[in-house]
N, C-alpha and C positions, 0 to 999 in steps of 0.2 A: 504493500500500500504506500502510495506517495502522500506523505503528510501534508505537504503544501497544497496539493490538489484537493485533499480532503477539507482543509481549512477554507479554501476558496469555493467549495461546492455550495455553501449556503446552509449546510446542515447545522452548523453551530448557532446561527441566528435562530433557527427553528427550535433548537434545544433551549436556548435562553427564553424564548417566547412560550415554551411549554407545549409545543405543537407536535412533538414526536411521540411515537408509541413507546411502551415500556421497554421493548427490546432495543429500539433505536437509541433511547435515552441511556440505557445501560452500556451500549456500545460506545457512545460519546464519553460517558463517565469513565469507562475502562481506559480509553485512549488518553484522557486527561491525566490519569495516574501514570501512564507509561511515557507520555510525551509532554514535557514542560511547555513546548510551543503551543500545544492545543489548549492547555490550561490558561496560558497567558492570553490567547485569543478570546476565550470565553469571558475572562475577567474584563478585557478591553471592551467587548460588546456590551456587557452589563454597565460599565462606566459610561459608555456612549449614550445608552438609554437614559441614565440618570441625568446627564448633561442636556439631552434633548428635552426631557420633561421639565427641567428647570428653565430652559430657554423660552418655553411658551407661557410661563407665568407672567403676570403684569409687572413691568419694570418700575412703575411709580404708583403710589396710592392716588385714588381719584380725589381731586381737590374739591371740597364742598364750596369754597369761595368762587372757584371757576364756574361751577354750575350755577351758583347764585348770580354771578355777573352776567352770564349768558341769558338767564331768565329775565333779569332786570333790563337787558338791552332790548328784549322783545316787548317790554311793557309800553303801553300807549302814552306818548308825551303830549302835553298841552291840553289834556282833557281832565276835567274835574271829576274825581271819582270819590264816592263817599267813603268814610273811614271804615265802616262796617264791611263794605264790599271788598276793599283792598285787603283787609285782614283775612277775609275768607279765601281770597285768591292766594295770598302768601302761605296760608296753611296748606292749601292744595299743592302748591309748588314745593313746599318743604317736605311734605309726605312723599312726593314723587322723587325728589332729590335723595331723600334718606333711603328710599328703596333702591335707587341706583347705587349709592355708596354701599349699602348692605350687600347687594348682589355682587359688586366688585370684590368686596371683602370675602364673601363666601367662595368665589372663584379662586382668589389668591390662597385662601386657607386650604381648599381642596388640592390645589396644585402643590402647595408646600407639603401637605400630608403625603401626597403621592411620591414627591421627591425624597422625603425623609424615609419612607418605607422602602424605596428602591435602594437608597444608600445603606440602610440597615441590612437589606437582603444581600447587597454586594459584600459588605463587611463580614456578614455571617458566612457567606460562601467562601471568602478568602480564609476565614478562620477554620472552617471545616476542612478545607484542602490542606492547610498548613498542618493541622492535626493528623490528617491522613498521611501526608508526606513524612511527618515525624515518625509515625507508627511504621510506615513502610521502610524508612531508613533503619529503624531499630531491628526490624525483621531481616532486612538485607545484611545488616552487620552480624546478626546471630548466625545467619546462613553462611556468611563468609568465614567466620571463625570456625564453624563446624567443618567447612570444606578444607580449610587450612590444616585442621587437626587430622583430617582423613589423609590428605596427600603427604603429610609429614610423617605418617605412621611408617615404621620400619618394614612392615609386612606389605606395604603397597609397592607394586612394581611400576616404575616409570619408564615409558617407552617414547622417546622423541621421534617424531615423524618429520622427515626431511622433504623439501619441495621436489617435485618431479617435473616431467616434460611439460605438462599442462600449465604449470606456473612454478618455475625454479625458485622464486622468492618466497613461496608459501612455506609455512611450517605449522606444526601442531604438537600437542603432547597428550599422551594417554596415560592415565593413572588407573592401574588394574588392581582391584581388591578381590583377590581370589576367595576370601572367606565368605563373601556374600554374592559372588558372581556378578560384580558390578564394575563398569569402567566409567571413569570421569574424563571427559574430553575438554581440553583447553584449546579452543579453535580461534583464538584472537588473531593468529597469523594467517587466516584464510581471507581472501577477498569476498565482498558481498556477492552472492550468486545472482545471476540475471533472472528476470521474470520468467516463471515457468520452470525453473530449475531448483534442485535441492541437493545438498551434500548427503551422500550415503556412506555409512561407516561399515567396513568389512573386517571380519576376523579371518586370518589366513593360516592354513597349515602348508608347509613348504614341500613336502615330499610324500605324495605328489602335491602340486600347488592346488589348493582347494579353498575358494572363498566362501564365506558364510556371512550373509547380511545381518548386521546388528540393528539396522533401522536407518531412517532418514532424519535429518535435522530440519524440520519444517518451520521452526520459529527462529531461525538464525538471525534474521534482520531485527526482529523485535527484542531479542535478548541482548542487553547492553554488555554484560560480562562475558558473553560467549563461552560459558561453562555449561556443559551438558552431561547428563547421566543416562547411561544405557545398561541394559542387562547383557551379560556375556557368560554363558555356561560352557563355552567351547574351550578346547585345549589349544588355545591360540599360540602361534609361533611368531606372528607378525600382525600388524594392523595397517590398513590403507583407507584412504578417503577419496572418493570419486565424485564428480558432479554429474547428476543424473536428472532425467525428467521428473517433474513433481510426482510424488508417490513412489519413486524408486524403480529400480530395474532388477530382474532376476539374477543377472550376472553383471559384474563391474565393466564399465566402458573404459578400457585401458587407455584410450586416447585422452580421456578426461581424468586420469589419475593425478591428483593434486599433491598428496603426501603419502609417504610409506615409511614404516619403521619396523625393525626386527628386534625381538627380545635379545638383550645383551648376552644372556646365558647360552645362546645357540652357537 
């Protein structure tokens, strides 16, 4: 998925407006946790809405003296009007002007209330995401410590994988825990696979050469650490990584062999 295309698609605006389905909203929410640029865009959209709401509120209070002056300018000059009639007319104008002032004040109050509610919602959203990010960071830290303890264990077999013809500059590391038939793969040295392609990991025996697939890495792009865990119950003598069509291949495509490594004890 191209994150910039996703941001420009308009779906984030619909998310902020509450117009997405529950499934679509969850998708946006998950992407905000994985991609800071998506979270930043959502917060900027919310901030823009707050500014837009504030911009439509009245800039100045309605001046009662201005209304009074305009009313007086419309009064008839040079004509004698009885005191009682003038008083009645003034009362009528005063009531009308007060209604205008009251209406203006109500509009301003409603707009201010809406602006404050939007600002509170934005602050609440930012606070929630900060808490989520802090919790995620704690979880990531715990997982990292656990992973370090695993790969530093003396019983773990480390197999460096060197770059091959498909990409001589590529490299990877396999950490094989025979106790629970698990391999941990550090694939930071592999380039990002093109669209429609996935890396596939192979366990190899050498005499005769027999490859066994351990699975594909279908979330390579989304994983920032590029550390992956796969099961391996085979009597492996070597490990290789090839680039295959999405979903994997029954046998390795040797022209797309990126890395290969043999156990040191052989």
